[in-house]
N, C-alpha and C positions, 0 to 999 in steps of 0.2 A: 661356194658361191650360191646364193639362192636367187631364183628367178621369180618375178611376179607371176601369179597364177595365169594371167591372160597372155603372158609372153611365151613365144615359142623358142626353142633352143636356137633357131636360125636368126632370131632377132637380137641376139646378144651382140653388143657393140664391141669394137676393139678396145675401148677404154675399160669396159667391164672385165674382159678376159685377160688383158695384158698383164696385170700384176701376177696372176697365177702362172701364165706362160713364162714370164720373165723368171719367176722363182724356179719353175721346172727347168728352164734353160740353164740357170746358174748351177743347179744340181747336176745337170748333164755334163756341163763343163768340168765340174769337180770330179764327177765319175770318170771322165776321160783322163783327167790328171792322175787319178789313182791307178787306173788300169792300163792306159796307153794303148788300148786295143782299137783296131780300125772300126769295129762295129759301134763302139761308143763315140768315136769321132763322127761317124756317119749320123748317129742319133742327134748329136749337137747340131750338125749342119742341116739335117732334115727339119728339126724344130725351128732353127733360125730362118729357113726358107718359108716356113709356115707363118712365122711372125712378120716377115717382110710383106706378106700378101694380105694381112688383116685389114689394112686401110684401103677400102675400095675406091676412095677418091684419087689415090695415087696410081700412076701407071705401074703395074706390077713388075714389069721388066726393068724399070729404071731405079726402083727403090731396093737397094741391096745392102742396107746397113748391117743387119744382123748376120747375113751370109758372109759378107767380107770381113766383118769384125771377128766372127767365130772362126773363120779360116786363119786369120792372123794369130788369134789366141791359141788355137790348136797347134799351129806350126811352132809357136813359141814354147808350148808345153812339150812338144816332141823333141825339140832341140834347144834347150834352155841356154846352152853355152854359145850359141850363135850370136854374133854382134847385133845388138838392138832388141833381142828377145827378152832380156831381163826387164828392160823398160816397158815392153809390151805387157808383160805379166804384172808388173807393178801398177801400170795404168789400169789393168783389169781389176786388180785388188782394190784400188781406190774407187772404182765404179760400183763395186758390189754393194757397199753401203750397209752391210750387216756384219757387225764385228765377229760373231762366231764363224760365219762363213768365210770372212776375210782371213781369220786366223787358220782355219782348216786349209784354205788354199795356199797360204804362205808355207805351212808345214809340209803339205804334200809336194809342193814344187821346190821345197828346200830353199826357200828364199829367206834370207836374213835381211832385216831392215832396221836401220838405225833411226829412220824417220818415223814419225807418228803417221799412221795410215788413216787419213781422213778423206772423205769424198770432196772433190772440188765442186763448189757450188756456183762456179762462175764468178763474174765480177760482182762484188758487193758494194753497197754504198759506203764510201769511205767515211762518211759522217755519222753512220748509224750507231757507232759506239764511241763517239767523240767524247762524251762526258762520263763514260763508264769509269768507275774507280775514284771519281772526285767526291769529296765530302760535300754535303749540303750545307749551305750557309743558313744561319738562323735569322 
C-alpha cells in the first residue's frame, strides 16, 4: 500500500487498509486450521477485534462482526464433526473469494465438496442474463 507524500500513517481510512487486513485475517484463519494451536486462534481473534474497531463512525462496542464470525469459524475448525460446523466452514469457504485459498482451506479442513464453491453475490437481477445464449436475428 502506498500513501501519498502528504498523508500521515494515521490518516489511512478503513477502506484503504481493509483489503490488506482481510487478506491477513484469512491467512491467520488458515494458519489456525493448520496448527490448531491456541496462540494462532488468539491471533485470529485479535486481528478480528482490530478490524471491528476500524470504522470510527460505528460504536466500537456494538460492531462485533469479525469477532463473532471468527469465533464461530475457529470453533468449527476445532470441532468439525459437531452438528452445524461443516456448514459454517463451507460458508467461510464461499466467502473467501480466492480459489487457491479456498482449495487450501478445503484440504486442510478435510472438507469434500460436490458442489462448486462460488461466492454468493446476493440477489442478482433475474433479467440480467435473460437473452444470453440466444442467436441474433439478421
